[in-house]
MDAnalysis code that builds the backbone (N, CA, C; Angstrom):
import MDAnalysis as mda
import numpy as np

u = mda.Universe.empty(513, n_residues=171, atom_resindex=np.repeat(np.arange(171), 3), trajectory=True)
u.add_TopologyAttr("name", ["N", "CA", "C"] * 171)
u.add_TopologyAttr("resid", np.arange(1, 172))
u.add_TopologyAttr("resname", ["MET", "ALA", "ARG", "ARG", "ALA", "VAL", "ILE", "LYS", "GLY", "ALA", "SER", "LEU", "SER", "ASP", "ARG", "VAL", "HIS", "ARG", "THR", "VAL", "SER", "VAL", "PRO", "VAL", "SER", "GLY", "THR", "ALA", "LEU", "LEU", "LEU", "ILE", "ASP", "VAL", "ILE", "ASN", "ASP", "LEU", "ALA", "PHE", "ASP", "GLY", "SER", "ALA", "ALA", "LEU", "VAL", "ALA", "GLN", "ALA", "GLU", "PRO", "MET", "ALA", "MET", "ARG", "LEU", "ALA", "THR", "LEU", "LYS", "ARG", "ARG", "ALA", "THR", "THR", "ALA", "GLY", "VAL", "PRO", "ALA", "ILE", "TYR", "ILE", "ASN", "ASP", "ASN", "PHE", "GLY", "GLN", "TRP", "ARG", "SER", "ASP", "PHE", "ARG", "GLN", "THR", "VAL", "VAL", "THR", "GLY", "ILE", "ALA", "GLY", "ASN", "ILE", "CYS", "VAL", "LEU", "PHE", "THR", "ALA", "ASN", "ASP", "ALA", "TYR", "MET", "ARG", "ASP", "LEU", "LYS", "LEU", "PHE", "ALA", "PRO", "ALA", "ASP", "CYS", "ILE", "VAL", "SER", "ASN", "THR", "ALA", "ALA", "ASP", "ASN", "ASP", "HIS", "ALA", "LEU", "ARG", "GLN", "ILE", "GLU", "ILE", "VAL", "LEU", "LYS", "GLY", "ASN", "VAL", "THR", "GLU", "SER", "THR", "GLN", "LEU", "ARG", "PHE", "LYS", "ARG", "THR", "GLY", "GLY", "ALA", "ALA", "ARG", "THR", "HIS", "HIS", "ALA", "LEU", "ASP", "THR", "ARG", "GLU", "SER", "ARG", "THR"])
u.atoms.positions = np.array([
    [-15.777, 8.401, -1.480],
    [-14.718, 8.188, -1.414],
    [-14.462, 7.452, 0.160],
    [-13.850, 6.513, 0.783],
    [-14.250, 5.825, 1.971],
    [-13.417, 6.547, 3.162],
    [-13.881, 6.573, 4.366],
    [-13.517, 7.330, 5.367],
    [-11.767, 7.048, 5.559],
    [-10.852, 7.737, 5.831],
    [-9.563, 6.966, 6.136],
    [-9.238, 7.359, 7.976],
    [-8.416, 6.846, 8.562],
    [-7.859, 6.613, 9.856],
    [-7.687, 8.172, 9.797],
    [-7.889, 8.807, 10.707],
    [-7.454, 9.781, 11.669],
    [-6.355, 9.331, 12.753],
    [-5.032, 10.018, 12.382],
    [-3.620, 9.328, 13.103],
    [-3.410, 10.690, 13.776],
    [-3.261, 10.404, 15.445],
    [-3.375, 11.157, 15.894],
    [-1.960, 12.319, 15.843],
    [-2.295, 13.569, 15.595],
    [-1.016, 14.326, 15.495],
    [-0.869, 14.661, 13.863],
    [-1.806, 13.992, 12.681],
    [-1.619, 13.886, 11.425],
    [-3.045, 13.864, 10.893],
    [-3.169, 15.342, 9.928],
    [-4.642, 15.370, 9.619],
    [-4.541, 14.565, 8.148],
    [-5.559, 14.210, 7.493],
    [-5.668, 13.438, 6.159],
    [-4.813, 14.240, 5.311],
    [-5.055, 15.789, 5.589],
    [-4.345, 16.495, 4.348],
    [-3.098, 16.869, 4.652],
    [-2.656, 16.727, 5.487],
    [-0.957, 16.182, 6.296],
    [-0.281, 14.937, 5.764],
    [-1.172, 13.982, 5.305],
    [-0.990, 12.959, 5.018],
    [-0.503, 12.755, 3.425],
    [-1.801, 13.227, 3.099],
    [-1.843, 13.593, 1.396],
    [-0.476, 14.375, 1.029],
    [-0.113, 15.426, 1.573],
    [0.556, 16.294, 0.834],
    [2.296, 16.336, 1.565],
    [2.028, 15.423, 2.271],
    [3.646, 15.087, 2.900],
    [4.614, 14.542, 1.670],
    [6.139, 14.609, 1.519],
    [6.877, 14.205, 0.589],
    [7.479, 12.896, 1.338],
    [7.325, 11.639, 0.695],
    [8.317, 10.670, 1.425],
    [8.932, 9.619, 0.140],
    [9.924, 9.407, 0.438],
    [10.845, 9.000, -0.287],
    [11.255, 7.489, 0.093],
    [11.060, 6.504, -1.324],
    [11.512, 5.076, -0.592],
    [12.593, 4.693, -1.787],
    [13.761, 3.888, -1.618],
    [14.415, 3.694, -2.674],
    [13.521, 2.294, -3.358],
    [13.479, 2.804, -4.753],
    [12.886, 1.539, -5.517],
    [13.695, 0.381, -5.735],
    [15.094, 0.414, -5.594],
    [15.654, -0.851, -5.430],
    [15.540, -1.790, -4.560],
    [14.918, -2.852, -4.513],
    [14.687, -3.449, -3.282],
    [13.192, -3.410, -2.944],
    [12.329, -3.011, -3.522],
    [10.856, -2.494, -3.098],
    [10.410, -3.326, -4.139],
    [8.977, -4.214, -3.484],
    [7.793, -4.520, -3.814],
    [6.648, -4.146, -3.578],
    [6.099, -3.998, -4.755],
    [4.516, -3.569, -4.624],
    [3.773, -4.863, -4.396],
    [2.990, -5.195, -3.245],
    [2.089, -6.094, -2.962],
    [0.645, -5.902, -3.371],
    [-0.063, -6.910, -4.009],
    [-1.368, -6.388, -4.418],
    [-2.262, -7.757, -3.826],
    [-2.916, -7.330, -2.505],
    [-3.277, -8.598, -2.035],
    [-4.780, -9.111, -2.246],
    [-4.903, -9.962, -2.610],
    [-6.356, -10.391, -2.529],
    [-7.396, -9.631, -3.717],
    [-6.524, -8.952, -4.887],
    [-7.131, -8.331, -6.024],
    [-7.694, -9.520, -6.865],
    [-7.205, -10.755, -7.043],
    [-7.882, -11.516, -7.785],
    [-8.961, -12.164, -7.150],
    [-10.198, -11.543, -7.181],
    [-11.010, -12.116, -6.281],
    [-12.230, -12.017, -6.822],
    [-13.486, -12.908, -6.745],
    [-14.516, -12.451, -7.410],
    [-15.523, -11.924, -6.252],
    [-15.338, -11.891, -5.230],
    [-15.748, -11.462, -4.144],
    [-17.170, -11.833, -3.639],
    [-17.522, -13.207, -4.327],
    [-18.632, -13.948, -4.363],
    [-18.712, -14.610, -2.632],
    [-19.142, -13.733, -1.643],
    [-19.537, -14.593, -0.209],
    [-20.555, -13.742, 0.250],
    [-20.909, -14.317, 1.099],
    [-22.246, -13.724, 2.069],
    [-21.445, -12.339, 2.789],
    [-22.289, -11.042, 2.630],
    [-21.583, -9.990, 3.271],
    [-20.582, -9.191, 2.133],
    [-20.444, -9.518, 0.986],
    [-19.404, -8.878, 0.362],
    [-19.894, -7.523, -0.508],
    [-21.061, -6.922, -0.073],
    [-21.272, -5.759, -0.966],
    [-20.857, -5.012, -0.628],
    [-20.637, -4.530, 0.473],
    [-19.868, -3.372, 1.069],
    [-18.508, -3.125, 0.703],
    [-17.847, -4.270, 0.791],
    [-16.862, -4.334, 0.399],
    [-16.450, -4.356, -1.069],
    [-17.364, -4.694, -2.086],
    [-17.502, -4.638, -3.699],
    [-17.718, -3.189, -3.890],
    [-18.488, -2.818, -2.926],
    [-18.753, -1.174, -3.179],
    [-17.595, -0.376, -2.975],
    [-16.485, -0.760, -2.229],
    [-15.406, 0.112, -1.648],
    [-14.128, -0.257, -2.910],
    [-14.305, -1.727, -3.176],
    [-13.155, -1.971, -3.945],
    [-13.074, -1.595, -5.107],
    [-14.583, -1.493, -6.008],
    [-14.368, -1.431, -7.198],
    [-13.527, 0.273, -7.481],
    [-14.076, 1.311, -6.715],
    [-13.053, 2.501, -6.996],
    [-11.937, 2.294, -6.766],
    [-11.414, 1.714, -5.761],
    [-10.036, 1.254, -5.399],
    [-9.500, 0.791, -6.489],
    [-9.811, -0.302, -7.136],
    [-9.203, -0.874, -8.186],
    [-8.528, 0.076, -9.367],
    [-9.415, 1.202, -9.433],
    [-8.704, 2.047, -10.404],
    [-7.555, 2.761, -9.664],
    [-7.456, 3.412, -8.566],
    [-6.358, 4.085, -8.019],
    [-5.298, 2.875, -7.900],
    [-5.675, 1.658, -7.721],
    [-4.543, 0.501, -7.523],
    [-3.898, 0.256, -8.777],
    [-4.823, 0.107, -9.864],
    [-4.281, -0.057, -11.339],
    [-3.111, 1.230, -11.826],
    [-3.605, 2.485, -11.525],
    [-2.589, 3.719, -11.656],
    [-1.152, 3.164, -11.128],
    [-1.624, 2.870, -9.559],
    [-0.239, 2.987, -8.888],
    [0.716, 1.700, -9.174],
    [-0.013, 0.824, -10.040],
    [0.777, -0.513, -10.283],
    [1.387, -0.140, -11.721],
    [0.883, 0.895, -12.356],
    [1.191, 1.065, -13.914],
    [2.611, 2.091, -13.482],
    [2.429, 2.543, -12.549],
    [3.340, 3.593, -12.114],
    [4.744, 2.686, -11.829],
    [4.565, 2.093, -10.750],
    [5.309, 0.885, -10.182],
    [6.093, 0.310, -10.890],
    [5.473, -0.307, -11.997],
    [5.972, -1.460, -12.797],
    [6.716, -0.471, -13.949],
    [6.294, 0.739, -14.173],
    [7.533, 1.505, -15.346],
    [8.510, 2.010, -14.504],
    [8.426, 1.880, -13.260],
    [9.815, 2.618, -12.148],
    [10.699, 0.993, -12.166],
    [10.267, 0.048, -12.449],
    [11.006, -1.182, -12.186],
    [10.389, -1.789, -11.255],
    [10.007, -1.176, -10.280],
    [9.449, -2.351, -9.069],
    [8.261, -3.333, -9.424],
    [8.786, -4.481, -9.044],
    [7.890, -6.091, -9.182],
    [6.489, -5.539, -8.540],
    [5.453, -6.094, -9.260],
    [4.123, -6.128, -8.814],
    [4.143, -7.439, -8.492],
    [3.582, -7.907, -7.122],
    [3.589, -9.402, -6.803],
    [2.084, -9.453, -6.166],
    [1.088, -10.366, -6.869],
    [-0.001, -10.441, -6.387],
    [0.058, -11.716, -5.428],
    [-0.877, -11.239, -4.287],
    [-0.786, -12.181, -3.151],
    [-2.168, -12.576, -3.052],
    [-2.537, -14.042, -2.722],
    [-3.817, -14.537, -2.849],
    [-4.033, -15.495, -1.888],
    [-4.148, -15.099, -0.663],
    [-4.366, -16.512, 0.116],
    [-3.250, -17.553, 0.179],
    [-1.890, -17.638, -0.226],
    [-1.158, -18.749, -0.424],
    [-0.712, -18.750, 0.543],
    [-0.288, -20.000, 1.342],
    [0.271, -20.483, 2.206],
    [1.701, -20.771, 2.084],
    [2.834, -20.497, 2.777],
    [4.283, -20.864, 2.597],
    [5.270, -19.775, 2.973],
    [6.578, -19.934, 1.880],
    [7.719, -19.258, 2.028],
    [7.501, -17.658, 1.395],
    [7.873, -16.756, 2.368],
    [7.827, -15.264, 1.760],
    [9.117, -15.358, 0.651],
    [9.330, -14.990, -0.474],
    [10.358, -14.676, -1.398],
    [11.049, -13.266, -0.975],
    [12.041, -12.901, -0.026],
    [12.012, -11.593, 0.585],
    [13.719, -11.278, 0.188],
    [13.839, -10.624, -1.024],
    [14.841, -9.971, -1.457],
    [14.672, -8.526, -1.350],
    [13.486, -8.122, -0.608],
    [13.208, -6.839, -1.011],
    [13.626, -6.256, 0.821],
    [13.680, -5.215, 0.791],
    [13.709, -4.342, 1.927],
    [12.884, -3.284, 2.163],
    [11.868, -3.081, 1.387],
    [10.687, -2.545, 1.465],
    [9.323, -2.872, 0.962],
    [8.328, -2.776, 1.305],
    [7.332, -3.273, 0.799],
    [5.900, -2.287, 0.395],
    [5.027, -2.267, -0.386],
    [4.260, -1.333, -0.482],
    [2.912, -2.431, -0.717],
    [2.269, -2.397, 0.223],
    [1.325, -3.475, 0.361],
    [-0.297, -2.670, 0.143],
    [-0.946, -3.291, -0.696],
    [-2.214, -2.784, -1.254],
    [-3.557, -3.886, -1.028],
    [-4.344, -3.565, -1.370],
    [-5.400, -5.058, -1.462],
    [-6.595, -4.791, -0.831],
    [-7.458, -5.961, -0.895],
    [-8.796, -5.849, -0.410],
    [-8.586, -7.064, 1.082],
    [-9.925, -6.532, 1.986],
    [-9.632, -7.069, 3.400],
    [-8.517, -6.273, 4.322],
    [-8.446, -5.242, 3.942],
    [-7.416, -4.100, 5.122],
    [-7.454, -4.834, 6.057],
    [-8.426, -4.819, 6.979],
    [-8.502, -5.694, 8.308],
    [-8.194, -6.818, 8.355],
    [-7.655, -7.732, 7.405],
    [-7.833, -8.798, 7.400],
    [-6.184, -9.157, 6.607],
    [-6.411, -9.420, 5.648],
    [-5.085, -9.902, 4.711],
    [-4.218, -8.737, 4.562],
    [-4.554, -7.624, 4.187],
    [-3.687, -6.878, 4.101],
    [-2.922, -6.537, 5.561],
    [-3.845, -6.272, 6.204],
    [-2.978, -6.177, 7.919],
    [-1.989, -7.064, 8.309],
    [-2.734, -8.263, 8.213],
    [-1.703, -9.671, 8.465],
    [-0.326, -9.848, 7.438],
    [-0.537, -9.707, 6.084],
    [0.787, -9.268, 4.952],
    [1.554, -8.231, 5.663],
    [0.881, -7.268, 6.253],
    [1.640, -6.178, 6.364],
    [2.630, -6.439, 7.940],
    [1.633, -6.869, 8.926],
    [2.927, -7.725, 9.939],
    [3.518, -8.691, 9.665],
    [3.560, -9.465, 8.529],
    [4.638, -10.441, 8.416],
    [5.656, -9.757, 7.387],
    [5.725, -8.596, 7.021],
    [6.569, -7.912, 6.380],
    [7.445, -6.887, 7.616],
    [6.459, -6.647, 8.658],
    [7.207, -5.726, 9.334],
    [7.865, -6.826, 10.417],
    [7.626, -8.102, 10.704],
    [8.399, -9.059, 11.323],
    [9.423, -9.552, 10.648],
    [9.410, -9.383, 9.603],
    [10.721, -9.543, 8.353],
    [11.591, -8.329, 8.358],
    [11.536, -7.397, 9.110],
    [12.039, -6.091, 9.187],
    [12.059, -5.424, 7.785],
    [11.175, -5.386, 6.915],
    [10.730, -4.650, 5.860],
    [9.856, -3.333, 6.086],
    [10.118, -2.506, 5.871],
    [9.750, -1.005, 5.390],
    [8.535, -1.189, 4.659],
    [7.321, -0.520, 5.388],
    [6.131, -0.854, 4.990],
    [5.504, 0.592, 4.141],
    [5.183, 0.536, 3.225],
    [4.143, 1.698, 2.704],
    [2.770, 1.226, 2.264],
    [1.904, 1.678, 2.646],
    [0.239, 1.123, 2.613],
    [-0.547, 2.234, 2.538],
    [-0.606, 2.587, 0.848],
    [-1.455, 3.874, 0.167],
    [-2.698, 3.651, 0.626],
    [-3.562, 4.521, 1.284],
    [-4.580, 4.037, 2.404],
    [-5.916, 4.041, 1.442],
    [-5.825, 4.776, 0.117],
    [-6.802, 4.453, -0.859],
    [-6.846, 3.231, -2.075],
    [-5.796, 2.547, -1.359],
    [-5.753, 1.220, -2.591],
    [-5.946, 0.289, -1.094],
    [-6.493, 0.408, -0.144],
    [-6.899, -0.464, 0.575],
    [-8.197, -0.583, 1.424],
    [-9.275, -1.441, 1.069],
    [-10.530, -1.275, 1.551],
    [-10.529, -2.530, 2.449],
    [-11.858, -2.278, 3.375],
    [-12.247, -3.431, 4.139],
    [-13.935, -3.562, 4.173],
    [-14.422, -4.420, 4.656],
    [-15.994, -4.497, 4.769],
    [-16.591, -3.188, 5.273],
    [-15.994, -2.239, 6.238],
    [-16.415, -1.026, 6.978],
    [-15.485, -0.246, 6.681],
    [-16.069, 1.208, 6.804],
    [-14.899, 2.170, 6.989],
    [-14.156, 1.871, 8.660],
    [-15.078, 1.657, 9.432],
    [-14.196, 1.309, 10.792],
    [-13.337, 0.251, 10.781],
    [-13.663, -0.865, 10.228],
    [-12.176, -1.716, 10.136],
    [-11.199, -1.625, 9.282],
    [-11.425, -0.732, 8.146],
    [-10.816, -0.187, 7.284],
    [-9.675, 0.809, 8.247],
    [-10.071, 1.805, 8.783],
    [-9.741, 2.940, 9.723],
    [-8.630, 2.406, 10.899],
    [-9.345, 1.029, 11.343],
    [-8.392, 0.272, 12.413],
    [-7.108, -0.162, 11.469],
    [-7.524, -0.921, 10.470],
    [-6.200, -1.696, 10.024],
    [-5.229, -0.361, 9.537],
    [-5.607, 0.947, 9.105],
    [-4.692, 1.620, 8.723],
    [-3.740, 2.307, 10.018],
    [-4.700, 2.646, 10.903],
    [-3.909, 2.918, 12.345],
    [-2.860, 1.909, 12.802],
    [-3.353, 0.518, 12.772],
    [-2.568, -0.361, 13.309],
    [-1.037, -0.636, 12.031],
    [-1.493, -0.468, 10.485],
    [-0.269, -0.482, 9.855],
    [0.581, 0.756, 10.268],
    [0.328, 2.003, 10.548],
    [1.018, 3.199, 10.545],
    [1.487, 3.455, 12.476],
    [0.522, 2.941, 13.377],
    [1.033, 3.183, 14.463],
    [1.806, 2.219, 15.181],
    [1.409, 0.861, 14.847],
    [2.106, -0.467, 15.480],
    [3.300, -1.186, 14.346],
    [2.886, -1.057, 13.160],
    [3.878, -1.673, 12.343],
    [4.868, -1.009, 11.860],
    [4.581, 0.710, 12.109],
    [5.626, 1.782, 11.686],
    [5.829, 2.090, 10.534],
    [4.153, 1.780, 9.483],
    [4.126, 2.109, 7.992],
    [3.495, 3.189, 7.785],
    [3.581, 3.552, 6.492],
    [3.371, 5.055, 5.615],
    [1.939, 4.902, 5.054],
    [1.006, 5.500, 5.543],
    [-0.117, 5.496, 4.805],
    [-0.534, 6.525, 3.845],
    [0.400, 7.160, 3.371],
    [0.098, 8.147, 2.390],
    [-0.898, 7.675, 1.223],
    [-1.544, 8.452, 0.749],
    [-2.408, 8.105, -0.582],
    [-1.525, 8.074, -1.562],
    [-2.393, 6.950, -2.487],
    [-1.315, 6.445, -3.352],
    [-1.164, 7.684, -4.807],
    [-1.935, 8.624, -4.621],
    [-1.886, 9.990, -5.582],
    [-0.588, 10.544, -5.445],
    [0.037, 10.678, -3.918],
    [1.177, 11.215, -3.558],
    [2.414, 10.679, -3.811],
    [2.572, 8.825, -4.039],
    [3.522, 7.933, -4.364],
    [3.693, 8.734, -6.044],
    [5.377, 8.549, -5.867],
    [5.776, 9.089, -6.984],
    [7.191, 8.005, -7.152],
    [7.422, 7.085, -8.022],
    [8.416, 6.403, -8.204],
    [9.733, 7.320, -9.355],
    [10.733, 7.555, -8.866],
    [11.692, 8.406, -9.504],
    [12.936, 7.853, -9.229],
    [13.547, 7.851, -10.328],
    [15.144, 7.362, -10.050],
    [15.965, 8.407, -10.021],
    [16.689, 8.330, -8.665],
    [17.586, 9.019, -8.350],
    [18.967, 8.425, -8.420],
    [20.175, 9.552, -8.779],
    [21.591, 8.619, -8.941],
    [22.362, 8.976, -7.710],
    [23.344, 8.243, -7.187],
    [24.385, 8.630, -6.327],
    [25.661, 8.272, -6.997],
    [26.684, 8.866, -6.397],
    [28.396, 8.698, -6.737],
    [28.575, 7.442, -7.097],
    [28.584, 6.800, -6.299],
    [28.970, 5.120, -5.941],
    [28.056, 4.058, -6.779],
    [26.700, 4.452, -6.773],
    [25.491, 3.467, -7.050],
    [24.527, 4.287, -7.610],
    [23.898, 3.472, -8.275],
    [22.422, 3.856, -8.750],
    [21.266, 3.679, -7.594],
    [20.674, 4.987, -7.265],
    [19.424, 4.156, -6.626],
    [17.967, 4.606, -7.034],
    [17.004, 4.210, -6.869],
    [15.834, 4.313, -7.040],
    [14.971, 5.053, -6.165],
    [13.900, 5.880, -6.141],
    [13.012, 6.433, -4.790],
    [11.700, 6.292, -5.410],
    [10.928, 6.117, -4.339],
    [9.568, 6.220, -4.453],
    [9.413, 7.782, -3.855],
    [8.925, 8.434, -4.352],
    [8.549, 10.043, -4.041],
    [6.966, 10.332, -3.703],
    [6.650, 10.854, -2.900],
    [5.200, 10.725, -2.626],
    [4.590, 12.348, -3.015],
    [5.935, 13.268, -3.427],
    [5.479, 14.607, -4.286],
    [3.906, 14.661, -5.044],
    [3.455, 15.544, -4.870],
    [2.110, 15.745, -5.580],
    [2.726, 16.381, -6.931],
    [2.303, 15.868, -7.713],
    [2.565, 16.060, -9.478],
    [1.210, 17.241, -9.625],
    [1.862, 18.375, -10.313],
    [0.782, 18.992, -10.979],
    [0.600, 19.266, -12.422],
    [1.567, 17.989, -12.906],
    [1.204, 18.010, -14.557],
    [-0.221, 16.668, -15.075],
])
């Protein structure tokens, strides 16, 4: 498993075990540059990290789509954002480039960010740690591990809300 960013005041175990809830209604899961043959010079280190991350990301995508959260694939496309979302879950390849820039775009559009640290990879652990620190500290994103993200529906008196809950399931 790749090293993760050490955030001031929060250990990895704190991040893994804390509970985080996000409304599912109005949330999108962004899969960044994951449809990619990674056939370029210097890609070996990225491939080594991307292959195990892909399994975790596939699990997260299944849970998100089951809960009704749309999964949007983003692959170096330039143009307008479709933005009827209030929160985004950003994931993918080249955390220090594509994912970080997408997270920045979302932040600049006042979207709340969730960036599961174990579903983002970069060429090096140092590059990935830097990207995760930027997402958490500068962009105010949540970098909880994907295994802690739980999509669940919650009901309110006036209207129904959905939630993304990061409590660990023991089942």
